N, CA, C and O atoms as a DFTB+ gen file, in Angstrom:
616 C
 N C O
     1  1      -8.447      50.340       5.421
     2  2      -8.103      51.492       4.614
     3  2      -7.214      52.424       5.420
     4  3      -7.509      52.735       6.573
     5  1      -6.122      52.869       4.806
     6  2      -5.215      53.804       5.455
     7  2      -5.705      55.227       5.235
     8  3      -5.929      55.651       4.101
     9  1      -5.866      55.956       6.327
    10  2      -6.223      57.367       6.251
    11  2      -5.120      58.117       6.961
    12  3      -4.718      57.755       8.067
    13  1      -4.635      59.162       6.324
    14  2      -3.506      59.857       6.926
    15  2      -3.718      61.353       6.919
    16  3      -4.536      61.895       6.175
    17  1      -2.955      61.995       7.771
    18  2      -2.977      63.452       7.798
    19  2      -1.965      63.965       6.790
    20  3      -0.959      63.304       6.532
    21  1      -2.220      65.148       6.209
    22  2      -1.269      65.702       5.235
    23  2       0.132      65.808       5.837
    24  3       0.311      66.282       6.959
    25  1       1.112      65.356       5.067
    26  2       2.492      65.416       5.527
    27  2       2.866      64.308       6.493
    28  3       3.991      64.277       6.991
    29  1       1.952      63.409       6.763
    30  2       2.221      62.311       7.688
    31  2       2.980      61.182       7.019
    32  3       3.244      61.202       5.817
    33  1       3.317      60.210       7.825
    34  2       4.097      59.075       7.306
    35  2       3.333      58.307       6.232
    36  3       3.928      57.828       5.267
    37  1       2.008      58.190       6.399
    38  2       1.235      57.458       5.388
    39  2       1.239      58.185       4.045
    40  3       1.213      57.541       2.997
    41  1       1.271      59.521       4.064
    42  2       1.376      60.268       2.805
    43  2       2.707      59.960       2.117
    44  3       2.750      59.759       0.903
    45  1       3.776      59.924       2.885
    46  2       5.092      59.607       2.327
    47  2       5.110      58.182       1.784
    48  3       5.657      57.931       0.710
    49  1       4.517      57.253       2.521
    50  2       4.471      55.859       2.076
    51  2       3.680      55.759       0.774
    52  3       4.107      55.081      -0.160
    53  1       2.525      56.432       0.709
    54  2       1.715      56.415      -0.508
    55  2       2.533      56.924      -1.695
    56  3       2.533      56.312      -2.763
    57  1       3.225      58.042      -1.504
    58  2       4.047      58.599      -2.578
    59  2       5.117      57.620      -3.030
    60  3       5.345      57.441      -4.227
    61  1       5.774      56.988      -2.062
    62  2       6.841      56.041      -2.398
    63  2       6.299      54.791      -3.077
    64  3       6.926      54.267      -3.998
    65  1       5.134      54.302      -2.630
    66  2       4.545      53.124      -3.269
    67  2       4.145      53.417      -4.717
    68  3       4.160      52.522      -5.562
    69  1       3.795      54.651      -4.992
    70  2       3.495      55.041      -6.373
    71  2       4.769      55.299      -7.171
    72  3       4.835      55.007      -8.365
    73  1       5.767      55.843      -6.507
    74  2       7.007      56.221      -7.165
    75  2       7.895      55.033      -7.534
    76  3       8.437      54.992      -8.638
    77  1       8.048      54.081      -6.641
    78  2       9.006      52.987      -6.859
    79  2       8.755      52.207      -8.154
    80  3       9.703      51.974      -8.904
    81  1       7.525      51.798      -8.442
    82  2       7.323      51.076      -9.712
    83  2       7.642      51.940     -10.939
    84  3       8.151      51.432     -11.938
    85  1       7.343      53.243     -10.865
    86  2       7.676      54.125     -11.991
    87  2       9.185      54.217     -12.162
    88  3       9.685      54.178     -13.286
    89  1       9.918      54.338     -11.052
    90  2      11.382      54.420     -11.126
    91  2      11.971      53.160     -11.743
    92  3      12.829      53.231     -12.622
    93  1      11.509      52.021     -11.281
    94  2      12.016      50.752     -11.806
    95  2      11.689      50.633     -13.292
    96  3      12.530      50.213     -14.086
    97  1      10.466      51.003     -13.664
    98  2      10.070      50.950     -15.068
    99  2      10.929      51.845     -15.941
   100  3      11.339      51.449     -17.032
   101  1      11.203      53.053     -15.461
   102  2      12.048      53.969     -16.240
   103  2      13.485      53.466     -16.324
   104  3      14.128      53.573     -17.368
   105  1      13.980      52.920     -15.227
   106  2      15.347      52.383     -15.235
   107  2      15.459      51.227     -16.230
   108  3      16.479      51.083     -16.905
   109  1      14.416      50.409     -16.318
   110  2      14.438      49.278     -17.249
   111  2      14.400      49.730     -18.707
   112  3      14.796      48.985     -19.603
   113  1      13.924      50.950     -18.939
   114  2      13.847      51.461     -20.315
   115  2      15.119      52.171     -20.754
   116  3      15.226      52.591     -21.906
   117  1      16.081      52.309     -19.856
   118  2      17.344      52.933     -20.252
   119  2      17.998      52.085     -21.341
   120  3      17.926      50.857     -21.290
   121  1      18.631      52.721     -22.320
   122  2      19.235      51.950     -23.412
   123  2      20.351      51.027     -22.924
   124  3      21.205      51.409     -22.124
   125  1      20.308      49.821     -23.429
   126  2      21.331      48.818     -23.100
   127  2      22.089      48.521     -24.390
   128  3      21.479      48.127     -25.384
   129  1      23.421      48.705     -24.389
   130  2      24.191      48.391     -25.606
   131  2      23.932      46.956     -26.067
   132  3      23.769      46.053     -25.246
   133  1      23.896      46.757     -27.362
   134  2      23.587      45.446     -27.937
   135  2      24.477      44.342     -27.365
   136  3      23.990      43.259     -27.040
   137  1      25.764      44.609     -27.241
   138  2      26.687      43.588     -26.717
   139  2      26.295      43.187     -25.293
   140  3      26.320      42.002     -24.958
   141  1      25.937      44.147     -24.465
   142  2      25.531      43.848     -23.089
   143  2      24.217      43.078     -23.096
   144  3      24.055      42.118     -22.343
   145  1      23.283      43.492     -23.939
   146  2      21.992      42.806     -24.030
   147  2      22.196      41.345     -24.410
   148  3      21.502      40.468     -23.896
   149  1      23.139      41.079     -25.303
   150  2      23.372      39.704     -25.761
   151  2      24.008      38.823     -24.684
   152  3      24.005      37.598     -24.808
   153  1      24.549      39.430     -23.638
   154  2      25.181      38.652     -22.565
   155  2      24.169      38.049     -21.603
   156  3      24.516      37.196     -20.786
   157  1      22.909      38.491     -21.698
   158  2      21.844      37.984     -20.831
   159  2      22.230      38.096     -19.355
   160  3      22.201      37.111     -18.618
   161  1      22.588      39.299     -18.939
   162  2      22.976      39.548     -17.558
   163  2      21.739      39.736     -16.692
   164  3      20.708      40.223     -17.156
   165  1      21.856      39.344     -15.434
   166  2      20.748      39.492     -14.491
   167  2      21.032      40.673     -13.565
   168  3      22.149      41.191     -13.549
   169  1      20.029      41.105     -12.791
   170  2      20.244      42.226     -11.869
   171  2      21.404      42.012     -10.893
   172  3      22.063      42.973     -10.498
   173  1      21.655      40.767     -10.505
   174  2      22.756      40.524      -9.561
   175  2      24.106      40.886     -10.182
   176  3      25.045      41.262      -9.480
   177  1      24.189      40.767     -11.524
   178  2      25.432      41.137     -12.204
   179  2      25.652      42.651     -12.181
   180  3      26.790      43.121     -12.177
   181  1      24.558      43.403     -12.165
   182  2      24.651      44.866     -12.172
   183  2      25.459      45.376     -10.994
   184  3      26.336      46.224     -11.160
   185  1      25.174      44.868      -9.810
   186  2      25.891      45.314      -8.608
   187  2      27.374      44.966      -8.694
   188  3      28.230      45.793      -8.381
   189  1      27.668      43.762      -9.113
   190  2      29.059      43.328      -9.238
   191  2      29.807      44.206     -10.244
   192  3      30.911      44.673      -9.965
   193  1      29.213      44.423     -11.397
   194  2      29.864      45.227     -12.430
   195  2      29.985      46.690     -12.004
   196  3      30.985      47.341     -12.307
   197  1      28.979      47.206     -11.307
   198  2      29.045      48.591     -10.829
   199  2      30.201      48.758      -9.844
   200  3      30.929      49.750      -9.902
   201  1      30.372      47.793      -8.942
   202  2      31.497      47.866      -8.000
   203  2      32.834      47.884      -8.731
   204  3      33.706      48.696      -8.422
   205  1      32.986      47.002      -9.683
   206  2      34.248      46.927     -10.417
   207  2      34.471      48.179     -11.263
   208  3      35.606      48.630     -11.417
   209  1      33.407      48.733     -11.802
   210  2      33.532      49.928     -12.627
   211  2      33.881      51.150     -11.775
   212  3      34.774      51.918     -12.134
   213  1      33.189      51.336     -10.656
   214  2      33.398      52.518      -9.828
   215  2      34.608      52.411      -8.914
   216  3      35.295      53.405      -8.677
   217  1      34.878      51.208      -8.394
   218  2      35.940      51.044      -7.399
   219  2      37.194      50.391      -7.952
   220  3      38.227      50.371      -7.281
   221  1      37.123      49.859      -9.157
   222  2      38.288      49.230      -9.758
   223  2      38.413      47.760      -9.402
   224  3      37.564      47.219      -8.694
   225  1      39.455      47.113      -9.882
   226  2      39.665      45.686      -9.652
   227  2      39.664      45.338      -8.166
   228  3      40.050      46.149      -7.324
   229  1      39.219      44.110      -7.857
   230  2      39.120      43.669      -6.465
   231  2      39.210      42.151      -6.401
   232  3      39.080      41.464      -7.414
   233  1      39.433      41.645      -5.204
   234  2      39.427      40.197      -4.996
   235  2      37.993      39.724      -4.827
   236  3      37.092      40.516      -4.553
   237  1      37.795      38.436      -4.991
   238  2      36.475      37.842      -4.797
   239  2      35.995      38.105      -3.368
   240  3      34.833      38.452      -3.157
   241  1      36.882      37.941      -2.393
   242  2      36.478      38.168      -1.000
   243  2      36.073      39.616      -0.756
   244  3      35.091      39.877      -0.060
   245  1      36.824      40.559      -1.325
   246  2      36.458      41.976      -1.178
   247  2      35.090      42.248      -1.806
   248  3      34.262      42.953      -1.229
   249  1      34.867      41.691      -2.972
   250  2      33.579      41.871      -3.648
   251  2      32.445      41.252      -2.830
   252  3      31.365      41.833      -2.723
   253  1      32.691      40.080      -2.257
   254  2      31.662      39.416      -1.454
   255  2      31.275      40.272      -0.247
   256  3      30.094      40.399       0.078
   257  1      32.272      40.855       0.412
   258  2      31.987      41.717       1.562
   259  2      31.139      42.908       1.120
   260  3      30.139      43.232       1.759
   261  1      31.537      43.552       0.036
   262  2      30.821      44.741      -0.449
   263  2      29.403      44.410      -0.921
   264  3      28.485      45.210      -0.739
   265  1      29.225      43.234      -1.526
   266  2      27.915      42.822      -2.031
   267  2      27.054      42.152      -0.960
   268  3      25.866      41.901      -1.163
   269  1      27.682      41.868       0.189
   270  2      26.994      41.213       1.311
   271  2      26.454      39.839       0.911
   272  3      25.316      39.486       1.220
   273  1      27.300      39.075       0.214
   274  2      26.978      37.703      -0.167
   275  2      28.191      36.824       0.135
   276  3      29.264      37.324       0.472
   277  1      28.012      35.539       0.013
   278  2      29.101      34.599       0.269
   279  2      30.140      34.660      -0.856
   280  3      29.793      34.900      -2.012
   281  1      31.408      34.445      -0.515
   282  2      32.442      34.423      -1.558
   283  2      32.151      33.412      -2.662
   284  3      32.488      33.656      -3.821
   285  1      31.532      32.282      -2.325
   286  2      31.208      31.290      -3.359
   287  2      30.214      31.846      -4.374
   288  3      30.282      31.515      -5.558
   289  1      29.292      32.687      -3.914
   290  2      28.332      33.314      -4.825
   291  2      29.061      34.218      -5.813
   292  3      28.782      34.196      -7.011
   293  1      29.998      35.015      -5.299
   294  2      30.772      35.902      -6.171
   295  2      31.643      35.073      -7.111
   296  3      31.760      35.396      -8.293
   297  1      32.250      34.016      -6.598
   298  2      33.079      33.152      -7.445
   299  2      32.282      32.597      -8.622
   300  3      32.780      32.547      -9.747
   301  1      31.054      32.185      -8.362
   302  2      30.207      31.657      -9.436
   303  2      29.882      32.735     -10.457
   304  3      29.913      32.481     -11.661
   305  1      29.567      33.945      -9.982
   306  2      29.275      35.045     -10.910
   307  2      30.508      35.408     -11.730
   308  3      30.420      35.637     -12.937
   309  1      31.658      35.458     -11.062
   310  2      32.906      35.795     -11.756
   311  2      33.224      34.729     -12.803
   312  3      33.621      35.059     -13.921
   313  1      33.054      33.466     -12.452
   314  2      33.314      32.388     -13.412
   315  2      32.392      32.516     -14.625
   316  3      32.831      32.383     -15.767
   317  1      31.109      32.774     -14.362
   318  2      30.136      32.920     -15.445
   319  2      30.498      34.100     -16.355
   320  3      30.493      33.970     -17.579
   321  1      30.812      35.249     -15.749
   322  2      31.135      36.436     -16.540
   323  2      32.499      36.325     -17.208
   324  3      32.731      36.951     -18.242
   325  1      33.401      35.543     -16.636
   326  2      34.696      35.297     -17.274
   327  2      34.508      34.463     -18.533
   328  3      35.129      34.735     -19.561
   329  1      33.654      33.450     -18.455
   330  2      33.370      32.614     -19.636
   331  2      32.764      33.437     -20.766
   332  3      32.971      33.137     -21.942
   333  1      32.013      34.478     -20.401
   334  2      31.379      35.340     -21.405
   335  2      32.311      36.447     -21.885
   336  3      31.941      37.235     -22.754
   337  1      33.518      36.510     -21.324
   338  2      34.488      37.507     -21.753
   339  2      34.304      38.882     -21.140
   340  3      34.896      39.851     -21.615
   341  1      33.495      38.986     -20.095
   342  2      33.221      40.275     -19.453
   343  2      34.255      40.579     -18.371
   344  3      34.688      41.722     -18.224
   345  1      34.641      39.566     -17.627
   346  2      35.602      39.739     -16.542
   347  2      36.852      38.922     -16.810
   348  3      36.843      37.944     -17.558
   349  1      37.930      39.362     -16.169
   350  2      39.175      38.592     -16.217
   351  2      39.721      38.481     -14.795
   352  3      39.507      39.356     -13.956
   353  1      40.421      37.398     -14.554
   354  2      41.084      37.177     -13.269
   355  2      42.575      37.092     -13.531
   356  3      43.027      36.438     -14.471
   357  1      43.336      37.776     -12.668
   358  2      44.793      37.720     -12.792
   359  2      45.395      37.618     -11.401
   360  3      44.752      37.924     -10.397
   361  1      46.635      37.183     -11.372
   362  2      47.337      37.092     -10.084
   363  2      47.579      38.475      -9.519
   364  3      47.819      39.430     -10.258
   365  1      47.514      38.574      -8.206
   366  2      47.882      39.805      -7.500
   367  2      49.409      39.833      -7.447
   368  3      50.030      38.896      -6.945
   369  1      50.004      40.885      -7.955
   370  2      51.460      40.992      -7.975
   371  2      52.053      40.964      -6.566
   372  3      53.161      40.467      -6.369
   373  1      51.321      41.495      -5.589
   374  2      51.817      41.554      -4.212
   375  2      51.661      40.215      -3.481
   376  3      52.413      39.924      -2.551
   377  1      50.689      39.404      -3.901
   378  2      50.439      38.117      -3.251
   379  2      49.904      37.166      -4.306
   380  3      48.719      37.201      -4.636
   381  1      50.758      36.333      -4.824
   382  2      50.413      35.460      -5.944
   383  2      49.311      34.448      -5.616
   384  3      48.777      33.809      -6.522
   385  1      48.966      34.294      -4.347
   386  2      47.867      33.388      -3.987
   387  2      46.506      34.023      -4.260
   388  3      45.506      33.322      -4.413
   389  1      46.477      35.343      -4.321
   390  2      45.219      36.067      -4.524
   391  2      44.974      36.320      -6.001
   392  3      45.905      36.515      -6.782
   393  1      43.705      36.312      -6.364
   394  2      43.304      36.611      -7.734
   395  2      42.535      37.930      -7.735
   396  3      41.664      38.153      -6.894
   397  1      42.865      38.790      -8.677
   398  2      42.215      40.086      -8.827
   399  2      41.238      40.000      -9.995
   400  3      41.581      39.509     -11.071
   401  1      40.029      40.479      -9.771
   402  2      38.970      40.447     -10.777
   403  2      38.798      41.851     -11.347
   404  3      38.791      42.831     -10.603
   405  1      38.661      41.946     -12.664
   406  2      38.422      43.244     -13.300
   407  2      37.578      43.040     -14.557
   408  3      37.446      41.929     -15.071
   409  1      37.010      44.151     -15.034
   410  2      36.258      44.127     -16.286
   411  2      37.280      44.133     -17.427
   412  3      38.266      44.869     -17.381
   413  1      37.041      43.320     -18.432
   414  2      37.970      43.276     -19.561
   415  2      37.943      44.605     -20.316
   416  3      36.926      45.299     -20.341
   417  1      39.059      44.941     -20.921
   418  2      39.157      46.180     -21.695
   419  2      38.139      46.180     -22.834
   420  3      37.585      47.226     -23.172
   421  1      37.891      45.011     -23.424
   422  2      36.958      44.902     -24.551
   423  2      35.520      45.222     -24.145
   424  3      34.753      45.743     -24.954
   425  1      35.151      44.918     -22.911
   426  2      33.765      45.101     -22.461
   427  2      33.553      46.370     -21.634
   428  3      32.414      46.774     -21.399
   429  1      34.630      46.989     -21.200
   430  2      34.518      48.142     -20.298
   431  2      33.635      49.260     -20.859
   432  3      32.785      49.790     -20.144
   433  1      33.824      49.617     -22.107
   434  2      33.044      50.697     -22.713
   435  2      31.554      50.410     -22.725
   436  3      30.749      51.290     -22.420
   437  1      31.178      49.177     -23.077
   438  2      29.764      48.815     -23.103
   439  2      29.173      48.772     -21.700
   440  3      28.026      49.170     -21.495
   441  1      29.949      48.294     -20.738
   442  2      29.469      48.262     -19.348
   443  2      29.282      49.696     -18.843
   444  3      28.279      49.999     -18.196
   445  1      30.234      50.569     -19.133
   446  2      30.102      51.980     -18.746
   447  2      28.862      52.594     -19.382
   448  3      28.111      53.310     -18.719
   449  1      28.647      52.317     -20.657
   450  2      27.472      52.857     -21.356
   451  2      26.184      52.342     -20.723
   452  3      25.206      53.080     -20.608
   453  1      26.185      51.083     -20.315
   454  2      25.007      50.480     -19.709
   455  2      24.668      51.166     -18.388
   456  3      23.497      51.424     -18.109
   457  1      25.674      51.460     -17.579
   458  2      25.449      52.037     -16.254
   459  2      25.385      53.563     -16.255
   460  3      24.970      54.166     -15.265
   461  1      25.787      54.184     -17.346
   462  2      25.887      55.646     -17.386
   463  2      24.562      56.354     -17.148
   464  3      24.523      57.363     -16.443
   465  1      23.481      55.848     -17.717
   466  2      22.183      56.504     -17.554
   467  2      21.741      56.554     -16.108
   468  3      21.315      57.599     -15.617
   469  1      21.841      55.432     -15.431
   470  2      21.461      55.396     -14.012
   471  2      22.394      56.253     -13.173
   472  3      21.940      56.988     -12.296
   473  1      23.684      56.167     -13.432
   474  2      24.653      56.943     -12.660
   475  2      24.415      58.438     -12.849
   476  3      24.495      59.205     -11.890
   477  1      24.124      58.853     -14.074
   478  2      23.878      60.276     -14.345
   479  2      22.610      60.751     -13.637
   480  3      22.583      61.856     -13.096
   481  1      21.572      59.935     -13.635
   482  2      20.328      60.313     -12.958
   483  2      20.545      60.425     -11.446
   484  3      20.063      61.369     -10.818
   485  1      21.269      59.464     -10.859
   486  2      21.566      59.543      -9.426
   487  2      22.420      60.768      -9.121
   488  3      22.192      61.455      -8.126
   489  1      23.394      61.039      -9.969
   490  2      24.270      62.211      -9.752
   491  2      23.446      63.492      -9.747
   492  3      23.643      64.354      -8.890
   493  1      22.529      63.622     -10.694
   494  2      21.682      64.815     -10.790
   495  2      20.769      64.931      -9.569
   496  3      20.568      66.027      -9.047
   497  1      20.222      63.816      -9.118
   498  2      19.312      63.834      -7.973
   499  2      20.048      64.110      -6.661
   500  3      19.518      64.791      -5.783
   501  1      21.260      63.586      -6.530
   502  2      21.989      63.703      -5.266
   503  2      22.863      64.947      -5.168
   504  3      23.198      65.374      -4.063
   505  1      23.234      65.529      -6.287
   506  2      24.156      66.677      -6.286
   507  2      23.691      67.847      -5.418
   508  3      24.520      68.436      -4.724
   509  1      22.409      68.211      -5.423
   510  2      21.991      69.365      -4.606
   511  2      22.022      69.101      -3.095
   512  3      21.939      70.041      -2.304
   513  1      22.138      67.844      -2.695
   514  2      22.099      67.493      -1.276
   515  2      23.471      67.658      -0.629
   516  3      24.503      67.565      -1.293
   517  1      23.459      67.901       0.665
   518  2      24.712      67.914       1.413
   519  2      25.168      66.472       1.594
   520  3      24.394      65.545       1.358
   521  1      26.399      66.275       2.005
   522  2      26.889      64.909       2.230
   523  2      26.061      64.223       3.327
   524  3      25.816      63.019       3.252
   525  1      25.637      64.969       4.330
   526  2      24.804      64.393       5.399
   527  2      23.439      63.978       4.852
   528  3      22.922      62.921       5.212
   529  1      22.861      64.796       3.995
   530  2      21.569      64.454       3.404
   531  2      21.687      63.240       2.488
   532  3      20.798      62.388       2.468
   533  1      22.780      63.158       1.731
   534  2      22.993      61.979       0.875
   535  2      23.122      60.728       1.737
   536  3      22.557      59.684       1.411
   537  1      23.865      60.833       2.834
   538  2      24.033      59.684       3.727
   539  2      22.687      59.255       4.304
   540  3      22.400      58.061       4.388
   541  1      21.857      60.227       4.702
   542  2      20.529      59.916       5.232
   543  2      19.675      59.221       4.174
   544  3      18.966      58.262       4.479
   545  1      19.740      59.696       2.953
   546  2      18.972      59.090       1.868
   547  2      19.395      57.641       1.643
   548  3      18.555      56.745       1.570
   549  1      20.694      57.421       1.535
   550  2      21.198      56.057       1.319
   551  2      20.866      55.174       2.520
   552  3      20.444      54.031       2.345
   553  1      21.049      55.683       3.722
   554  2      20.733      54.912       4.924
   555  2      19.247      54.556       4.982
   556  3      18.885      53.469       5.432
   557  1      18.394      55.464       4.530
   558  2      16.953      55.193       4.505
   559  2      16.632      54.070       3.527
   560  3      15.830      53.189       3.836
   561  1      17.250      54.094       2.356
   562  2      17.038      53.003       1.394
   563  2      17.549      51.671       1.936
   564  3      16.928      50.629       1.727
   565  1      18.680      51.711       2.631
   566  2      19.213      50.483       3.243
   567  2      18.270      49.964       4.329
   568  3      18.057      48.758       4.446
   569  1      17.714      50.867       5.111
   570  2      16.757      50.462       6.159
   571  2      15.502      49.862       5.530
   572  3      14.953      48.890       6.049
   573  1      15.050      50.429       4.427
   574  2      13.903      49.894       3.707
   575  2      14.200      48.477       3.205
   576  3      13.375      47.573       3.332
   577  1      15.390      48.306       2.636
   578  2      15.784      46.978       2.154
   579  2      15.776      45.965       3.296
   580  3      15.257      44.859       3.148
   581  1      16.357      46.348       4.438
   582  2      16.370      45.442       5.604
   583  2      14.955      45.129       6.083
   584  3      14.659      43.989       6.441
   585  1      14.083      46.132       6.091
   586  2      12.706      45.931       6.545
   587  2      11.960      44.963       5.630
   588  3      11.109      44.206       6.096
   589  1      12.265      44.981       4.351
   590  2      11.635      44.044       3.423
   591  2      12.014      42.600       3.733
   592  3      11.257      41.676       3.437
   593  1      13.189      42.411       4.329
   594  2      13.661      41.078       4.661
   595  2      13.034      40.528       5.935
   596  3      13.090      39.322       6.179
   597  1      12.439      41.395       6.749
   598  2      11.841      40.956       8.011
   599  2      10.571      40.176       7.712
   600  3       9.833      40.524       6.790
   601  1      10.306      39.119       8.486
   602  2       9.172      38.237       8.215
   603  2       7.825      38.948       8.121
   604  3       7.011      38.610       7.260
   605  1       7.579      39.916       8.982
   606  2       6.268      40.585       8.975
   607  2       6.304      41.914       8.226
   608  3       5.293      42.614       8.175
   609  1       7.441      42.273       7.646
   610  2       7.560      43.507       6.895
   611  2       7.532      44.754       7.753
   612  3       7.375      45.861       7.238
   613  1       7.682      44.586       9.063
   614  2       7.625      45.745       9.968
   615  2       8.897      45.900      10.743
   616  3       9.020      46.822      11.549
């Protein structure tokens, strides 16, 4: 049994262990446009689409670096979403060997609507923080993610 002092690390852990499932549950209840729902997208698609929506068109290699996955993984996702009409690939005007990936004009509005609720909630939560505090918050979440990957969870 964990016993902690008020304000100690165990109190923070307890709060977070209670908070995380509620956050995920609320995020899952955000409205999803019918067209997006019919595409049967998985959570891995969310990150890819968020990058393209916020940062604009990119190459598969650029997306792979940002998503921290292999380029082949991104290529498979792009191919799948291209078949569904969500993404398009076009030649890079500056280098015809490169392909640029973007969200199709037809799907952009629904993708924006899908991500808007989460983006608005994050904006509201992060707005009062300084840039240093926001960086600390994001870095803490990244450290938590890395710790989950460690064999003993420590």
